[in-house]
C-alpha positions in Angstrom: 93.2 76.7 106.2 95.3 79.5 107.9 93.5 82.8 108.2 92.9 86.0 110.0 89.7 88.2 109.5 89.4 91.7 110.4 86.4 93.0 108.4 86.0 96.7 108.5 82.7 96.9 106.7 79.9 94.3 106.7 78.2 95.9 103.6 81.1 96.9 101.1 80.4 98.4 97.7 82.5 95.6 96.2 84.6 92.6 97.1 88.1 91.7 95.8 89.6 88.4 96.3 93.3 89.0 95.5 96.2 86.4 94.9 99.6 87.1 96.4 102.6 85.6 94.6 102.8 86.8 91.0 100.0 89.4 91.7 101.1 91.7 94.5 104.6 90.4 94.9 107.2 88.9 92.8 106.9 85.1 92.5 110.1 83.6 93.8 108.8 80.1 94.0 108.4 78.7 97.5 109.0 81.8 99.4 110.8 81.1 102.7 112.9 84.1 103.0 111.2 87.4 104.1 114.0 89.5 102.7 112.8 88.3 99.1 109.5 90.0 99.3 109.3 92.6 96.2 106.1 94.3 95.5 105.2 94.3 92.0 104.9 98.0 90.7 102.6 100.2 92.5 100.7 97.2 94.3 100.8 98.8 97.7 99.2 102.1 96.7 96.8 100.2 94.3 95.5 98.3 97.4 95.0 101.7 99.2 93.2 103.0 96.2 90.9 100.0 96.1 90.0 100.3 99.8 89.3 103.9 99.6 86.8 103.1 96.8 84.8 101.0 99.3 86.0 97.5 98.4 86.4 94.8 101.1 89.7 93.1 100.2 90.6 89.5 101.0 94.0 87.9 100.2 93.6 84.3 99.0 96.9 82.4 98.5 97.9 78.7 98.0 101.1 78.0 100.0 101.8 74.4 99.2 105.4 74.8 100.2 104.3 74.1 103.7 103.0 70.7 102.8 105.9 69.9 100.6 108.5 70.6 103.3 109.8 73.6 101.2 108.8 76.1 103.8 109.1 75.6 107.5 106.4 77.2 109.6 108.6 79.5 111.3 109.6 80.8 107.8 106.1 81.0 106.7 105.2 83.1 109.6 108.2 85.4 109.0 107.3 85.9 105.5 103.7 86.5 106.6 104.7 89.2 109.1 106.9 91.0 106.6 104.3 91.0 104.0 101.8 92.4 106.4 104.4 95.0 107.4 104.9 96.2 103.9 101.3 96.0 102.7 99.1 96.5 105.8 101.1 97.7 108.8 98.2 99.3 110.4 95.7 96.3 109.5 93.4 98.8 107.5 93.6 97.3 104.0 93.0 93.6 104.1 89.6 92.4 105.6 90.9 89.0 105.7 94.1 86.9 104.8 93.7 83.4 103.9 96.1 80.7 103.2 95.8 77.1 102.1 98.8 75.0 103.3 97.8 71.8 101.8 98.7 69.6 99.0 97.9 66.0 98.0 101.6 65.3 97.3 102.7 66.8 100.5 105.5 65.2 102.7 104.3 66.8 105.9 101.9 64.2 107.1 99.3 66.6 108.7 99.1 68.8 105.6 99.3 66.0 102.9 95.7 65.9 101.6 93.2 67.0 99.0 91.2 69.8 100.4 88.4 72.2 99.3 90.5 75.4 100.3 93.3 75.0 97.7 92.5 77.0 94.8 90.7 76.5 92.5 88.7 75.2 95.4 86.3 77.8 96.9 86.3 77.1 100.6 88.6 80.1 101.3 86.4 82.5 99.4 83.2 81.0 100.9 84.5 81.4 104.4 85.4 85.0 103.8 82.1 85.8 102.4 80.6 84.7 105.8 82.2 87.6 107.4 80.0 90.1 105.2 76.4 91.0 106.5 75.4 92.3 103.1 77.5 91.1 100.2 77.5 93.1 96.9 75.9 91.7 93.8 78.0 89.1 92.0 79.0 91.6 89.3 80.9 93.6 92.0 82.8 90.7 93.3 86.2 89.9 91.7 88.8 87.1 91.7 92.2 88.7 90.6 95.4 86.7 90.0 98.1 85.6 87.7 97.0 81.9 87.3 94.1 80.1 85.7 93.2 78.6 89.2 92.4 82.3 90.3 90.1 82.6 87.2 88.6 79.1 87.8 87.9 79.8 91.4 86.1 83.1 90.5 84.0 81.5 87.8 83.0 78.7 90.1 81.5 81.3 92.4 80.0 83.3 89.6 82.4 86.3 90.2 84.0 88.7 87.8 87.5 87.6 87.1 90.7 89.5 86.2 93.9 87.8 85.0 97.0 90.1 85.5 99.9 89.5 83.2 102.6 89.6 86.0 103.8 86.5 87.4 102.5 83.5 85.4 99.8 85.6 83.8 101.1 85.9 80.3 101.9 82.2 79.9 98.8 81.0 81.5 96.3 83.1 79.4 97.3 81.1 76.5 96.7 77.7 78.1 92.9 78.2 78.9 91.2 75.8 76.5 87.7 76.0 77.9 86.0 79.2 76.7 83.9 79.3 79.8 87.0 79.6 81.8 88.4 82.6 80.0 88.8 85.7 82.4 86.4 88.6 82.2 89.2 91.0 81.9 93.0 90.9 81.3 95.2 93.6 83.1 98.8 94.5 82.5 99.3 94.3 86.3 97.4 94.8 89.7 97.4 98.5 89.3 95.4 98.2 85.9 93.0 95.6 87.6 92.1 98.1 90.3 91.4 100.7 87.7 89.1 98.1 86.1 87.3 97.3 89.4 87.0 100.9 90.5 85.6 102.1 87.2 83.0 99.4 87.2 81.9 100.1 90.8 
């Protein structure tokens, strides 16, 4: 697991675990070129709105391209720096940023493995929650993303879940066979997801 934590408030009014690719930025496959980071809609201002509403915000992202040799560590770090510059230049938005670099089919030996941090595993969110002194009630904690794994992760923890229809969202919502894994909310994009979270606070 690769992460940094900079928790601003130990007792937030709500917590949002937010996916990156396909949710905040366009999903361009294994992202190794920092010039190909394109925010989706008003994602940047929507994050600011969510923060001002009293939420702790954690970025939770699988980055199997590292294990599969599709992304070099230097490229990953360049992408990470550019993403931070676009979304959180002053480090005031994200309370933590978590990446899982592992994959069971990886070709990079030290990253080739099954792990508990890769979504829908819950180790990244469990680690993030340890930084909060007084977590809010479960109905004010959200997992937001464009894939079923984001919903599964949230459901496993008892959180509220929002599937956004950007990225893989429109296709993935029709693939959910288990009624217990259906998202609590479906949003057009991250901006609408933020409206839902703020309204329910």
